[in-house]
C-alpha positions in Angstrom: -9.5 -26.2 19.9 -12.7 -27.8 18.5 -14.9 -24.9 18.6 -13.7 -21.4 19.5 -17.6 -20.1 20.9 -20.6 -22.9 20.9 -22.8 -21.0 21.8 -26.4 -23.1 20.2 -27.9 -20.8 17.4 -31.7 -20.2 17.4 -33.1 -22.3 14.0 -36.0 -21.2 13.3 -38.6 -23.8 11.0 -38.3 -22.8 7.7 -41.9 -22.5 6.0 -43.3 -22.9 2.8 -45.3 -20.6 1.2 -48.5 -22.8 1.4 -49.8 -24.2 4.9 -52.1 -26.9 2.9 -51.0 -29.4 1.0 -52.6 -30.7 -2.3 -55.6 -32.3 -0.5 -56.2 -28.9 0.9 -55.9 -30.7 4.6 -54.2 -28.3 7.0 -50.1 -29.9 7.2 -50.0 -29.6 11.0 -46.2 -29.7 10.5 -46.3 -26.9 8.8 -48.7 -25.1 11.2 -46.5 -26.2 14.4 -43.7 -24.2 13.0 -46.0 -21.2 12.3 -47.0 -21.1 15.7 -43.4 -21.5 17.0 -42.6 -18.5 15.0 -45.1 -16.3 16.2 -45.1 -17.0 19.8 -41.0 -16.4 19.4 -41.7 -12.9 17.8 -44.6 -12.1 20.5 -42.5 -12.5 23.4 -39.7 -10.6 21.7 -41.8 -8.0 21.5 -43.1 -8.2 25.3 -40.1 -8.1 26.2 -38.6 -4.9 24.3 -42.2 -3.4 25.7 -41.2 -4.2 29.1 -38.0 -3.2 28.8 -38.2 0.1 27.1 -41.1 1.0 30.0 -38.5 -0.1 32.5 -36.0 2.4 30.8 -38.2 5.8 30.2 -38.8 7.0 34.1 -34.6 6.0 34.4 -33.9 8.0 30.6 -36.4 10.6 31.7 -34.9 11.8 35.2 -31.6 12.0 33.7 -32.9 14.3 31.5 -34.6 16.1 33.9 -31.5 16.3 36.2 -29.1 17.1 33.3 -31.5 20.2 31.9 -31.4 22.0 35.7 -27.6 21.7 35.8 -27.4 23.3 32.8 -29.8 26.1 34.0 -27.9 26.5 37.5 -24.6 26.8 35.1 -26.3 29.5 32.7 -27.6 31.4 36.0 -24.2 31.3 38.2 -22.1 32.5 35.3 -24.8 35.2 34.4 -25.0 36.3 37.7 -21.1 36.0 38.0 -21.2 38.8 34.8 -24.1 41.1 36.6 -22.3 41.0 40.0 -18.8 42.0 38.5 -20.0 46.1 37.9 -20.8 45.7 42.0 -18.8 46.2 44.8 -19.7 44.9 48.4 -20.0 48.3 49.4 -22.9 49.0 47.4 -24.3 45.1 48.1 -24.2 45.5 52.1 -24.5 49.2 53.7 -24.3 48.8 57.3 -25.7 52.2 59.6 -24.9 52.7 63.0 -26.2 55.0 65.4 -23.9 57.6 68.0 -23.5 55.4 70.2 -21.6 52.9 67.4 -25.2 50.4 68.0 -25.8 48.4 65.0 -28.8 49.6 62.9 -31.0 48.3 60.4 -33.2 50.5 59.2 -32.1 54.4 59.4 -35.9 56.0 60.3 -35.5 53.7 63.2 -32.1 54.9 64.1 -32.5 58.6 64.1 -36.2 57.9 66.6 -34.9 56.1 68.8 -32.1 59.0 70.0 
């Protein structure tokens, strides 16, 4: 039981404040370390940007679907409240002429006899 968690850690190089040594000549090791950190940060930013671009359409569609679902639910509840004041006879009126045939329009029923 030597190691419980053996994932390798990212070791970022430690930087001194100055890039130049005492002779005002650039130290290649320091410049390499800074370049390495900048590249890592740039890759992280690009990766996050691409992930956000990929997730945004999915989230937008999900939000629209939820909004439609809520609007439908509210509409159905309000329709139920309004329709509770009416009976079926108020909604549907069947007209028949003297020969017991179904007539859709009362004026045509009267004229056809």
